[in-house]
N, C-alpha and C positions, 0 to 999 in steps of 0.2 A: 504493500499500500504506498501510496504519496500521498503525504498531508502537507496542505498549505496554513500556514498559520497566519490568519487573518487579525495580527496583533503585533504587537511591539514590545520592548523590556523585557522585564524579570518573568512577565507570564511568558511571551515569547520562547523564551529560553528554556523555561520550567517543560513547557510543552516539547519542546524540540529534543531536550533529554529523554524523557517519556518514549518517544520517537525512536530514540538511537537504541535504547535499552529493549525496545521490542522489534528491532531490526527493519523498522519504517525508513524512508527516505522524505526528508523534508524542504520545503520552499519557504523561504521568508519572503515576506512584501517590507517595503521599506518606503520611509516618503524621503524627503531631500534633507531634511534635518536628522535622521537616522541613518545616513550613509555609512557611519562610523558606530553603528551599535553592534553590540556583540552578538545578537540573534542574526545580524546579517552574515556576521562572519564564521557562526558556527552552524548555520543550516547548509544544507548540499547545495542548493542554488537559491539566490534571491532575485528580486525582481522588484524595480523602483516602482512604484505607482503614484506618484506625484508630488506636488509642493508639499511645503511644513504644514501646513492647517488642513486638522485631519478631515473638515468636510469636502478636503479636495484629494484626500488620498485614503486614509483609512476607514472614512465612513462612505466611499465609492464603490459603491456594490458593483455596476457594469466592470469597473477597471479590475476589482480582484476577481470576480467571475473569467475575465479575461487572462488574468495572470494564472489562475489554475488550469484553463484551457490551454492553453500558451506551452508550458511546462508540464502537461500530462497529469497533473494532480488529481487525483480519485478523491481524494476528501477534505473538507477545510473545519479546522477547528479554529473558533471563533475567540477564544480566550474569555475575557471578562472586560465590560465597558462596551464601546464602539457598537460592533453589529453584534454582539454575544444575545442580544434580547430583542431583536428585531425579527418577527415571524416573517415577514415577507424575504428577508434574507434566507431564512431556512427552505421557504416556499421556493425560493429562485435556485437554491443548490437541487434540490429535488428534481426542479425540470431540468436540469442541466446534466442529471446522473452524477451530481458529485453528492458523496456521504458527508450530511452536515453532523458534525461531532457534538450532538445537545440533543434535547427533545425534541418532539415534533412540533411543528409550526403550532399547530392548533393547542398545546399547552401552553406554549409561549404567549399565544394572543390572548387565552381566556388569563394567565396570571398576569400578564403585562397590563390589564385595566384593572385598576385597584379597585373599582368598585364592583366589577364584575366578577374580580377574583375573590372579593367579600361574600357574594352572594353565591357563588361556585362551593366556598367551604362551607357557608351557613347550610347550604342543603346535604352536604356529606356529613355533617354531624361534628365539625370542627368548632369549637367555641371561638366567638368573635367579639369583638368589641359591640356594645350597642350603638346605633347609629342610624344614619337614613338607608332606606331600601333604594340606592342607587344615587343618580345625580340630583342634585337640587336646583330648581328652575329658577328661584327668588329669594332675594332677601328675607321677605315674609315667610316663605317655608322655612329657611333657615332659623329663623325665630321659632315658629312653631315647632320643629323636631328638635331644638336644643330646649324650650321648655318641657318637653317630653320627657327627654332622657338626665335632663338636670345638668345644671352648669357645674364646671367647666367642660367645654366642647373644644374638639380642634378640627378646622376646616383643612380640606387636603384637596389638592390637584388630582383627578382620575387618573392622570397619564405622568404622574409626578415620579419624583426621586432625590435624594441627595438635600431633602430640606426645602426644596422650591415649592413655591405654592402651598404653603403650612401657613395657618392664624391660629393660634391658641385664643379662646374666648371665655373670658371670666362671667360677664352678665350680659343683660340684655341692651345695655347700651354699647356695647362693641360689637355687636353683629353687622351694623350697616358697613363700619369703614371697615372691619375685617374682611367682609364677604367682598368689596369692591378690590382690595388690595391682593386678596390671595387671587382671587379672577385675574386680574391685569399680569399679577408673577407667571402664574401657569399659561396663561396666553404667548408672553414673553420668553418661556422658557421651552414650551413645550407645544404650542400653537394649537393649543386645546385649552379653552378656557375654564372647562366644566369641574364641577366640585363636590365633593361628598362629604359629611359631616360623621365624625364617631365622638362619644363619650371621650374626656381627656382622662388618662389614667396616670394619677399624679406618683410621681417618684418609682417609676417602675424600672426593671432590669429589663435588657434588651436580650432575649436568648432566642438562639436558631438551632435547628436542627438539620444536621446532614443527611442526606437522602442519595441515594443511588439505586436506580433501577434499570432493569434490561428490557428486550423487548419480548419478551415473552411472559410479561404481566408480574415479573417477580419483585418486589421493592421493599429494601432494607433501612433502616436509621443507623448511624454510625455515631450515637451520640449527640451532645449538645456544646456549643461554644459560648463562652460567654463575651458579649461584645458592648457591656453597656458604658465603658470609658470613649464618649465622644464627643467631639465639639462640633458645634453648628450639624449635628448628626451624622455626619463622616467619622467612621471608627478609628481610633487609635491606637489601641490595645485590645487583644482578643486572647482567650484561654480556652481550654478545655481540660478537665470537665468544669461547669461553673461551680464555684464556691456556695452557689445559692441552691444548688438541684440535687434532692435525696435519689438514692436508687428508685425509689417507689415512685417522684415526680418525672423522672427520667422516663421512665415506663410510658407512664401516660401522656407527655408531650410526643415521644418517640411514635406512640401508637396514633394518637392524633396526626402528626406529620404524614404517616404511612399512608392513613385513609385519605387525606388531602390530597394527595399524589397519585393515589388510585382513582381519584374522581375525575382526572383531568387526563388517565392514560399514562403518567407520566414515565419516562426513562431517562439515562443517562444519571449525571449528576446533578442535583438543585438541592437548595436551600429554603426549610420552612422558616419563615422567623415569625417569634411570638414576644409579647409585653406580657411579665410575669410582676404581679402585684405583691405585695408584703403577705398577703395571705396563702400566697403560693396559688392563685387562680391566673390560669394564663389565656391571652386571646391572639387569634392569629391577626399579623400585620401586614406581610406579604410574602410571596414566595420570589425568589432568586432562580431564574430556570438556566442558570450556568453554575461554571466553578466559581469558586468566591476568592478574594484577596487572601482571607485568612484560611484556606485548605489546610495548610501544613500542620498545623495544631492537632486537627484531627487527625491526620497522618502519623504524627508522631506520638500520639495516643492509642491508635489501633493499629500500626503498621500496615496499612491498606495504602497502595498508591492511587489517589481518587484520578490522576488524570490518564493511567493507563489503563484503570477500570473505565473511563469514558472512550477512550479509543476501541477495548475492547468488546465493550456494548455496542457500539458505533457498528462493527463487524458481525453482529448477532450472535455473541458469546454469553453465555450464561452470567450471571452474578457468581464469583469463586463460592466455595464452601469457605474458603480461610476468611473471605468478607462476612458471611453469614455468620460465623460462631467467633468473631473477634470479640476481644476483651479489654475494656479499657486499662492502660497501663500507666502508671505514673502521671504527669503533670507535664502540660506544655503552656507555654506564654508566647506572644508574638506582637513585637513592637514594629510598628510602620516608620519606617527612616525617611522622612521626606524633608526636600529641599526648602526649608521654609525657617521663618526666625523667629521662634518662640519669645524671644523677649521683645519684639515688635508685631506682638499679635498675630504671630504666625502668617508673617509676610511672604511670598514667595522669593527665593531666593537662586534663581536658574544661574547660570555660568559655570564654568570651567575649572572643575575638580583639580588639585595639584596635587593632593596627597591621598592615597585610598588604603586604608590598611584594616582589613576584616579581622574580628575574633574567630577564636579555633577552640579546640579542646572537645573533651566528652560532652555530649548533650546541645551542639552549638549547629545551628543551620543558618545559613547566611542565603536568601535567594535575591541576588542582583543583578542588574547589567550595566552598572557604574563602575570603573577602575579609574586608575591614575590619568590625567589628561584628558578624560572624560569631559564633554561638553554637554551641559544638561539644557536641551532646548525649553523655551518659555513655550510652547505651545500645549504641552498635554498635561496628565495629573502630575502631579508634583513630588511622588514615592519614587527613590532612587533605591531602596533595600527595604526588604522584611527580615528582622532578627529574631530567629526562632530559640528558645531554649526548651530542654526537657527534663525533668528531675523527677526523681522516685516519690516524692510528693510537691506540693504548691510553693510550699518555703524553700525547697533547694532549687525548684525551677526560677523562684524570683532571686535567691541569692546569685546565682548561675547568670542569670540577665544581669543583674548588676556588676558581676565582674567582665561580662562579654561589652556591655557598653562602655567601661573603661576602656577596654582596648580597640573598641573603634573609633579609628581616626580619619575625619574626613577633614581636609584642608582645602580654602580657595572659595569654598560657598559656605552658608549657614546651613544647618539641619536641626532635626526636633531631637537629637540625642541627648543635649541638655534637660529637656521637658522629660523624657522617659527616666532619665537618672534620678531626678527628684520625685518620679511617680514610684519608682520602686522602693524608695524610702519612706513614702508616706504610710503613715501608720493605719489610715483607714483602708486605703488600698491594701497594704500586708495584711489587715485582719478581715478582707474581704467585705467591709462595709461601705458600699457605692451602690450607684443606680445611673442612670442616664443624666441624671442632672449635677452630677458630682463637679465636673469640672466649670458648671456654672456657679455652683456654691462655693468653689475652692480655687482661688487665682495662685494656680500653683508656682508660676513663674515669678508672681510677687512676694511669693513668701521669703 
């Protein structure tokens, strides 16, 4: 099989490595800004697909399909971001007899629209947050629903993501302005101004369940990931297992996630995301129909290679017995190392890296596409590396992360390493006492 990777950066490298271990040849695609990126160097073939802007390169479906046809690629792996959750891309791949390494287009479509996804999960018996039955048509309707489910409520863009098109409303007086602002933001970000409403769960944890399904109807879960340390709805630290999830709760959440995935005929890797309140009630939030940035922590505690699983499932193989019989071993943490200045409100810091030294030793994994003298372009996501640690328990994983962060040297640009160093010695983080509002309440860089 020849696999074209329709992505860039560390995830493109991650997929290339899995393909090489399975004996598959690889094709990298790259924009003008990425001509010196490592995924271009390590793939068997590479095709330039356009200018630096992602809208003219990594998001250009006809160009990517042409690159696959020119090189004779028989499959496309979309990675995460870019085209990974575009149902039309999966459909076009199918129409061109190219194996799309991901779920069926219909599952992507159903789970990509937030209101439709919620309705689908509700019918499947998965717990959902009380809210509107679909899209809200007016401010008046929004006010009626808010009164019915009780304040605070949250307005969300139907086609949303990354915290855009979202507004929390705590009383009747705030509905009018919040509705207008959320609509405008949703239209600007997604060309879709439609909104829906949910009850706002105060101080929840963000827990996601890793799923793997095959084309024979088998679906399993591989435990949970804790993703509550976020800034502006963007995850910064992830771990598995969650310090808040018991064996009993893991079983309940896993069963609910599997039930939801089966309802849409899901296969490949995917993630069901839940909000968990203080009373261990959990509610469906969304489903990510792709591999996740934070998938390595699950791999570290289960020893299941999720990208290899995707590749094999796409060829029609069943889920392996080893995957079905996994046992959680130890604890794993992931810190996202971004080219941002945490002392200046996480301002982006593109530019040329002068020195780049990654940590090593037992229980350390670094997924990165960066290197000394590499120039970080300003056009894409600011993540330059993922630092992952494993320990026999959470305490050892944290101590190992502290040591690894001290060894991680990046000069020439600013990074979020200082932020992560402060987090790893924060008493509340160490004790597991946090939720999604942790960074709003604790100004870590000002302490």
